FIMIRO-225885 format. One record per residue (C-alpha): x, y, z negated; residue in one letter. Coordinates in steps of 0.001 Angstrom, whole numbers, plus 500000, padded with zeros to 6 digits. Layout:
FIMIRO-225885
+--------+--------+--------+----+
|      x |      y |      z | aa |
+--------+--------+--------+----+
|      X |      Y |      Z |  a |
...
+--------+--------+--------+----+
//
This chain:
FIMIRO-225885
+--------+--------+--------+----+
|      x |      y |      z | aa |
+--------+--------+--------+----+
| 500638 | 508817 | 481345 |  x |
| 496807 | 509942 | 480999 |  x |
| 494232 | 507534 | 481077 |  x |
| 491978 | 507732 | 484075 |  x |
| 489894 | 504680 | 482666 |  x |
| 489509 | 501742 | 480827 |  x |
| 486170 | 500073 | 482698 |  x |
| 488119 | 496991 | 485967 |  x |
| 486945 | 493814 | 486570 |  x |
| 487230 | 490284 | 485699 |  x |
| 489535 | 488754 | 488715 |  x |
| 491596 | 491742 | 489548 |  x |
| 493979 | 495332 | 488937 |  x |
| 492663 | 498460 | 491284 |  x |
| 495999 | 499333 | 492198 |  x |
| 496456 | 495372 | 493809 |  x |
| 497278 | 496442 | 497781 |  x |
| 499365 | 499221 | 496032 |  x |
| 500419 | 498694 | 500169 |  x |
| 497663 | 501259 | 500943 |  x |
| 496559 | 504958 | 499046 |  x |
| 494571 | 504449 | 495891 |  x |
| 495399 | 508101 | 494767 |  x |
| 495401 | 511975 | 496701 |  x |
| 496221 | 515197 | 496055 |  x |
| 494213 | 518427 | 498515 |  x |
| 496456 | 520849 | 496711 |  x |
| 493380 | 521579 | 494301 |  x |
| 492026 | 518413 | 492727 |  x |
| 493256 | 514788 | 492725 |  x |
| 491141 | 511610 | 493334 |  x |
| 491343 | 508104 | 492563 |  x |
| 489764 | 505040 | 493050 |  x |
| 489229 | 502153 | 490095 |  x |
| 487581 | 498139 | 490890 |  x |
| 485091 | 497496 | 488314 |  x |
| 482520 | 495202 | 487539 |  x |
| 482253 | 491501 | 486982 |  x |
| 484239 | 490057 | 489531 |  x |
| 483880 | 489398 | 493667 |  x |
| 480081 | 490030 | 494577 |  x |
| 479826 | 491913 | 491108 |  x |
| 482210 | 494464 | 491741 |  x |
| 482013 | 498378 | 492583 |  x |
| 485291 | 501080 | 494113 |  x |
| 485007 | 503990 | 491487 |  x |
| 485835 | 507206 | 492970 |  x |
| 487344 | 509865 | 490589 |  x |
| 488331 | 512975 | 490124 |  x |
| 490360 | 515423 | 488021 |  x |
| 490354 | 518900 | 486919 |  x |
| 491590 | 520583 | 483961 |  x |
| 489813 | 519256 | 481238 |  x |
| 490896 | 515748 | 482801 |  x |
| 489412 | 512910 | 484716 |  x |
| 485735 | 512592 | 485940 |  x |
| 483813 | 509473 | 487423 |  x |
| 482346 | 510202 | 491357 |  x |
| 480156 | 507584 | 493357 |  x |
| 480399 | 503816 | 493156 |  x |
| 480141 | 502334 | 496430 |  x |
| 479260 | 498596 | 497138 |  x |
| 479551 | 495761 | 498905 |  x |
| 483183 | 495469 | 497952 |  x |
| 485493 | 492873 | 497866 |  x |
| 489096 | 493813 | 497437 |  x |
| 490147 | 497053 | 496194 |  x |
| 489644 | 500077 | 498326 |  x |
| 492417 | 502152 | 499653 |  x |
| 491282 | 506011 | 500355 |  x |
| 492966 | 508476 | 502741 |  x |
| 492764 | 512483 | 502870 |  x |
| 491745 | 513554 | 506608 |  x |
| 492648 | 516857 | 508309 |  x |
| 488771 | 518172 | 506852 |  x |
| 489642 | 517709 | 503053 |  x |
| 487440 | 515019 | 502941 |  x |
| 487801 | 511726 | 501336 |  x |
| 487833 | 508614 | 503025 |  x |
| 487232 | 505282 | 501784 |  x |
| 487971 | 501913 | 503226 |  x |
| 486911 | 498144 | 501926 |  x |
| 485489 | 494979 | 502745 |  x |
| 482245 | 492818 | 502405 |  x |
| 483875 | 489373 | 501327 |  x |
| 485054 | 487897 | 504433 |  x |
| 482212 | 489334 | 506783 |  x |
| 483330 | 493452 | 507616 |  x |
| 485200 | 496310 | 507024 |  x |
| 483445 | 499378 | 506101 |  x |
| 484440 | 503024 | 506350 |  x |
| 482905 | 506068 | 503915 |  x |
| 483489 | 509128 | 504170 |  x |
| 482867 | 511836 | 501585 |  x |
| 479657 | 514464 | 502728 |  x |
| 481998 | 517480 | 501286 |  x |
| 485143 | 517982 | 501653 |  x |
| 487253 | 518122 | 497936 |  x |
| 483889 | 515822 | 496496 |  x |
| 483323 | 512231 | 495488 |  x |
| 479984 | 512368 | 494449 |  x |
| 478479 | 511611 | 497572 |  x |
| 479134 | 509438 | 501044 |  x |
| 478234 | 508291 | 503984 |  x |
| 479270 | 505271 | 506068 |  x |
| 481321 | 505985 | 509404 |  x |
| 480576 | 503392 | 511930 |  x |
| 483877 | 501216 | 512372 |  x |
| 483654 | 499866 | 515787 |  x |
| 484048 | 495578 | 515525 |  x |
| 483537 | 496064 | 511917 |  x |
| 483687 | 492443 | 511446 |  x |
| 487512 | 492523 | 512696 |  x |
| 488985 | 494011 | 509341 |  x |
| 486190 | 491388 | 507515 |  x |
| 488490 | 489587 | 505571 |  x |
| 490505 | 492236 | 504209 |  x |
| 494304 | 493456 | 503130 |  x |
| 493933 | 496679 | 504377 |  x |
| 496173 | 499408 | 505314 |  x |
| 495290 | 502908 | 506104 |  x |
| 497381 | 506086 | 507054 |  x |
| 497100 | 509971 | 508561 |  x |
| 499877 | 512448 | 510464 |  x |
| 497887 | 515104 | 511345 |  x |
| 494370 | 514831 | 512851 |  x |
| 494968 | 511120 | 513321 |  x |
| 494540 | 508573 | 510791 |  x |
| 494332 | 504620 | 511169 |  x |
| 493154 | 501094 | 509804 |  x |
| 494767 | 498027 | 509816 |  x |
| 493359 | 494702 | 508430 |  x |
| 492575 | 491285 | 508538 |  x |
| 489728 | 488834 | 510603 |  x |
| 488718 | 485898 | 508680 |  x |
| 492055 | 483633 | 511168 |  x |
| 494341 | 486214 | 509308 |  x |
| 495402 | 487941 | 512362 |  x |
| 495558 | 491241 | 512306 |  x |
| 493979 | 493930 | 513860 |  x |
| 494270 | 498074 | 514474 |  x |
| 492145 | 500731 | 515444 |  x |
| 492261 | 504569 | 514799 |  x |
| 490481 | 507987 | 515068 |  x |
| 492291 | 510654 | 516382 |  x |
| 490553 | 513532 | 514851 |  x |
| 488109 | 513373 | 511827 |  x |
| 484688 | 514095 | 514400 |  x |
| 486197 | 511574 | 516838 |  x |
| 484904 | 507538 | 517211 |  x |
| 487328 | 505006 | 516016 |  x |
| 489004 | 503157 | 518788 |  x |
| 488026 | 499286 | 519525 |  x |
| 490609 | 497347 | 517099 |  x |
| 493849 | 496551 | 519007 |  x |
| 495317 | 492923 | 517630 |  x |
| 498673 | 493565 | 516036 |  x |
| 500224 | 490344 | 514669 |  x |
| 498875 | 487224 | 515878 |  x |
| 498933 | 484433 | 513472 |  x |
| 499117 | 480569 | 513378 |  x |
| 497925 | 478432 | 510420 |  x |
| 498029 | 474907 | 512550 |  x |
| 501144 | 473786 | 510899 |  x |
| 503558 | 474686 | 508197 |  x |
| 505077 | 477279 | 508616 |  x |
| 502160 | 479745 | 508439 |  x |
| 502260 | 482798 | 510205 |  x |
| 500142 | 485277 | 508414 |  x |
| 500197 | 488681 | 508792 |  x |
| 499486 | 490506 | 505142 |  x |
| 499687 | 493568 | 503232 |  x |
| 500087 | 496375 | 506049 |  x |
| 502036 | 499746 | 505081 |  x |
| 500458 | 502155 | 508035 |  x |
| 502324 | 505682 | 509196 |  x |
| 500729 | 507689 | 511907 |  x |
| 503533 | 509456 | 513262 |  x |
| 502279 | 511864 | 516424 |  x |
| 500724 | 509619 | 519003 |  x |
| 502798 | 506478 | 517255 |  x |
| 501833 | 504238 | 514341 |  x |
| 504591 | 502278 | 512556 |  x |
| 502808 | 499397 | 510690 |  x |
| 504880 | 497189 | 507957 |  x |
| 503611 | 493954 | 506853 |  x |
| 504638 | 490717 | 504682 |  x |
| 504501 | 487118 | 506134 |  x |
| 503211 | 484128 | 504189 |  x |
| 503816 | 481144 | 505539 |  x |
| 502126 | 478706 | 502789 |  x |
| 498476 | 480541 | 501484 |  x |
| 496453 | 478749 | 499880 |  x |
| 499000 | 476889 | 498369 |  x |
| 501603 | 478808 | 496923 |  x |
| 501063 | 481971 | 498585 |  x |
| 504594 | 483408 | 499101 |  x |
| 506563 | 485455 | 501362 |  x |
| 509115 | 485320 | 504019 |  x |
| 509470 | 487798 | 506188 |  x |
| 508790 | 491528 | 505902 |  x |
| 507705 | 492351 | 509901 |  x |
| 507585 | 496344 | 511818 |  x |
| 505426 | 496462 | 514384 |  x |
| 504835 | 499873 | 516196 |  x |
| 501949 | 500662 | 517646 |  x |
| 501498 | 503740 | 521226 |  x |
| 497873 | 505082 | 521691 |  x |
| 499110 | 505789 | 524752 |  x |
| 499670 | 502380 | 526055 |  x |
| 497201 | 500850 | 523535 |  x |
| 500017 | 498213 | 522914 |  x |
| 502882 | 497175 | 520927 |  x |
| 506510 | 498603 | 522335 |  x |
| 508747 | 497649 | 519369 |  x |
| 508857 | 494190 | 517249 |  x |
| 511347 | 493780 | 514338 |  x |
| 511799 | 491791 | 511586 |  x |
| 513097 | 493777 | 508468 |  x |
| 513997 | 490470 | 506675 |  x |
| 513512 | 487058 | 506196 |  x |
| 514535 | 484790 | 503846 |  x |
| 513810 | 480925 | 503546 |  x |
| 509894 | 479528 | 503021 |  x |
| 509962 | 478594 | 498802 |  x |
| 511858 | 482344 | 498329 |  x |
| 509423 | 485680 | 497889 |  x |
| 511357 | 487604 | 500373 |  x |
| 507652 | 490056 | 500208 |  x |
| 508132 | 494047 | 500863 |  x |
| 506671 | 496515 | 498470 |  x |
| 506568 | 499237 | 500310 |  x |
| 507147 | 501769 | 502771 |  x |
| 507592 | 505741 | 504064 |  x |
| 508224 | 508031 | 506772 |  x |
| 510774 | 510630 | 505668 |  x |
| 510795 | 514168 | 507107 |  x |
| 514163 | 513220 | 508644 |  x |
| 512854 | 510822 | 510934 |  x |
| 513978 | 507886 | 508937 |  x |
| 511697 | 504814 | 508161 |  x |
| 512260 | 503527 | 504599 |  x |
| 511202 | 499847 | 503806 |  x |
| 511348 | 498507 | 499857 |  x |
| 511484 | 494974 | 499646 |  x |
| 511696 | 492472 | 497336 |  x |
| 513837 | 489475 | 498263 |  x |
| 516123 | 486033 | 497348 |  x |
| 513156 | 485307 | 494241 |  x |
| 513049 | 481300 | 494064 |  x |
| 509773 | 479839 | 493758 |  x |
| 509470 | 476250 | 494873 |  x |
| 511557 | 474088 | 497070 |  x |
| 515885 | 473531 | 497644 |  x |
| 517130 | 476040 | 495723 |  x |
| 520066 | 477321 | 497525 |  x |
| 523501 | 478203 | 495322 |  x |
| 523723 | 481754 | 497034 |  x |
| 520422 | 482091 | 495571 |  x |
| 521656 | 484364 | 492266 |  x |
| 523847 | 487148 | 494512 |  x |
| 521133 | 487782 | 497177 |  x |
| 517825 | 487869 | 494948 |  x |
| 516982 | 491801 | 494404 |  x |
| 515390 | 494482 | 495653 |  x |
| 516401 | 495990 | 498437 |  x |
| 516041 | 499316 | 500852 |  x |
| 515993 | 499031 | 504737 |  x |
| 516020 | 501884 | 507241 |  x |
| 515664 | 502790 | 509895 |  x |
| 516837 | 505464 | 511317 |  x |
| 516087 | 507502 | 515552 |  x |
| 517520 | 505214 | 518025 |  x |
| 519228 | 502780 | 515849 |  x |
| 518875 | 499232 | 513865 |  x |
| 518009 | 498196 | 510242 |  x |
| 520220 | 498983 | 507684 |  x |
| 520247 | 497292 | 504795 |  x |
| 521111 | 497769 | 501391 |  x |
| 521060 | 495801 | 497974 |  x |
| 519804 | 498456 | 494792 |  x |
| 519372 | 496286 | 492111 |  x |
| 519590 | 492458 | 490902 |  x |
| 515918 | 492518 | 489665 |  x |
| 513340 | 491727 | 491034 |  x |
| 510088 | 493297 | 490427 |  x |
| 507625 | 495422 | 492138 |  x |
| 508376 | 498940 | 492898 |  x |
| 507490 | 502118 | 495144 |  x |
| 509130 | 504705 | 497315 |  x |
| 508975 | 508214 | 496980 |  x |
| 511215 | 510759 | 498652 |  x |
| 511627 | 514389 | 496366 |  x |
| 511636 | 517636 | 498127 |  x |
| 515656 | 518062 | 497634 |  x |
| 516377 | 515050 | 500150 |  x |
| 517125 | 512744 | 497194 |  x |
| 515341 | 508775 | 497404 |  x |
| 513746 | 506876 | 494391 |  x |
| 512710 | 503387 | 494010 |  x |
| 510319 | 503254 | 490697 |  x |
| 510694 | 499320 | 489601 |  x |
| 507957 | 498072 | 487293 |  x |
| 508971 | 496193 | 484792 |  x |
| 507802 | 494234 | 481661 |  x |
| 508099 | 496943 | 479390 |  x |
| 509153 | 499967 | 481333 |  x |
| 509496 | 501317 | 484877 |  x |
| 512783 | 501889 | 485944 |  x |
| 514608 | 504033 | 488363 |  x |
| 517331 | 504678 | 490781 |  x |
| 518398 | 507403 | 493350 |  x |
| 520067 | 507808 | 496484 |  x |
| 521683 | 510897 | 497523 |  x |
| 522909 | 509793 | 500670 |  x |
| 519580 | 508801 | 502107 |  x |
| 519790 | 505222 | 501064 |  x |
| 523463 | 504010 | 502030 |  x |
| 523867 | 503957 | 498459 |  x |
| 522101 | 503344 | 494837 |  x |
| 522446 | 504028 | 491260 |  x |
| 520394 | 503356 | 488174 |  x |
| 518832 | 505826 | 486314 |  x |
| 517086 | 504549 | 483064 |  x |
| 513879 | 503764 | 482147 |  x |
| 511400 | 506503 | 484293 |  x |
| 508546 | 505587 | 481502 |  x |
| 507835 | 503485 | 479358 |  x |
| 505066 | 501004 | 478778 |  x |
| 503512 | 497666 | 480500 |  x |
| 502221 | 498382 | 484044 |  x |
| 501295 | 496733 | 487077 |  x |
| 500906 | 497419 | 490617 |  x |
| 502314 | 501007 | 490631 |  x |
| 501280 | 503244 | 493491 |  x |
| 502958 | 506479 | 494203 |  x |
| 501461 | 508878 | 496632 |  x |
| 502824 | 509131 | 499740 |  x |
| 502561 | 511399 | 503087 |  x |
| 500708 | 508801 | 504861 |  x |
| 497755 | 509028 | 502241 |  x |
| 496981 | 512465 | 503975 |  x |
| 497831 | 514364 | 500448 |  x |
| 499530 | 517617 | 499986 |  x |
| 502767 | 517827 | 498751 |  x |
| 504099 | 519830 | 495739 |  x |
| 507424 | 518828 | 494698 |  x |
| 505370 | 516650 | 491711 |  x |
| 505967 | 512849 | 491696 |  x |
| 502178 | 512058 | 491041 |  x |
| 501344 | 507973 | 490768 |  x |
| 498649 | 505690 | 489421 |  x |
| 499466 | 502706 | 487438 |  x |
| 497450 | 499705 | 486326 |  x |
| 497388 | 498841 | 482495 |  x |
| 496685 | 495582 | 481417 |  x |
| 493774 | 495555 | 478611 |  x |
| 492728 | 493713 | 475912 |  x |
| 491965 | 489896 | 476438 |  x |
| 487911 | 489442 | 477045 |  x |
| 485975 | 487885 | 479765 |  x |
| 488867 | 487117 | 482066 |  x |
| 492100 | 489353 | 482952 |  x |
| 491216 | 493332 | 483051 |  x |
| 493496 | 496254 | 484174 |  x |
| 492721 | 500161 | 483284 |  x |
| 494235 | 502579 | 485228 |  x |
| 496673 | 505668 | 484439 |  x |
| 497562 | 508726 | 485953 |  x |
| 501687 | 509598 | 485947 |  x |
| 502673 | 512840 | 487115 |  x |
| 506228 | 514064 | 486561 |  x |
| 508058 | 517388 | 487566 |  x |
| 510508 | 515977 | 489947 |  x |
| 512012 | 512659 | 491424 |  x |
+--------+--------+--------+----+
//
C-alpha cells in the first residue's frame, strides 16, 4: 500500500460514493482524486498523478460538496464531475491528455438536474454518461457521444416520492455505457434524514436511440428497517452484468426470525437474454467491490474493521469461496478500478482506499493506493 495523501476533510472520506470512479489509469500514469479542506463549502477536489517516484498533487477544483468522481475519455483527457451543494453539477476536463495540472469547465445541459449530488459516471468506447439527482431526489441521465460532442439534455431515469413513507429515493448510481445502451444500477432509500437505510437495489437500461428506459428490474429487495444496498457493479467481457449487494442487515423496526440466514453479501448476475440470478457469498456484511481478472475469475473484496477479505468465483458467479485476507489494515470505502472508468487494462488489481487519520477537529480520512499483480 502507498499513501497518496494524508490531507482530508472534516466530514467524509474521499472515496465515499465508491459507486463511481475515483482512480484512473491511461496505460502510462495513474490518477486519483481526493476531497480536502475544512468541510462543506470549504473543500476542494484535489487531483493526483503517479510516476516512478510516487504520487504528486495536481489541480484543486472548487466549488464542490460531495466527493468528486473522475473519468478517462477516449482522447486521454481526465474528466472530473462534482456538485455545488444543492445548486448545480459541474463537468471539468483536463486541458491536456494525461495531465491533471489544469482543467476547463465543459458545459452541462440543465446542470441543476445534477445539483443535489450522488453522481455516477461511466464510459463505453467514445460515449460517456452521467447520472445524478435534483433537489427532489429524481435521478437524471445525460450523455456525450464523443469527447467533442455536446451533452444531451437530461432524461428522467428514476422518479422519486417523498410524500408518504416509505419514500422512493434513488441513490448511488453505477453507470455502464455499452454501445447505444446505458446500464444503471442504483439503490433506494425509504427513510432518508431519519434512518438512512436502503431497501432495494434496482436496474434501469436506457436506450440512447429511442431516448427512453427500455428495461427496469428490482435486483434485490428487503423489508424497510433492514439494509439491502447495492455496493458495486460491473459489465464483464462476456456480456454478463454483475451486481454486488448487502442484504439482511437489521437497523430498526420488526426483526425477522430468518435475519441471520439472509444476512450477508450477495452477487447477482444478469446474463444475455436472461433473468437475474443471485448467489450468497458470505454471511458477513462489510462494504465491498468487484473485480474481474484476465483469467476469467470473478473476485469480491470486502472491507472490514481490520482486513480486506477476498472471495473468488471461478464459474462466473455460480459459486464462491473465501480466500483469506487480501491485505491488512483499517480501511473504508474501497474503490477498485473498473472498465467503465475508461481506463486501460493491464492484468493488475488497482484500487484506492480511504484510511482513518488520528482524531483532531473531526473525522478525517487519508487516501491510499493498492496494487496487486493479479486478482
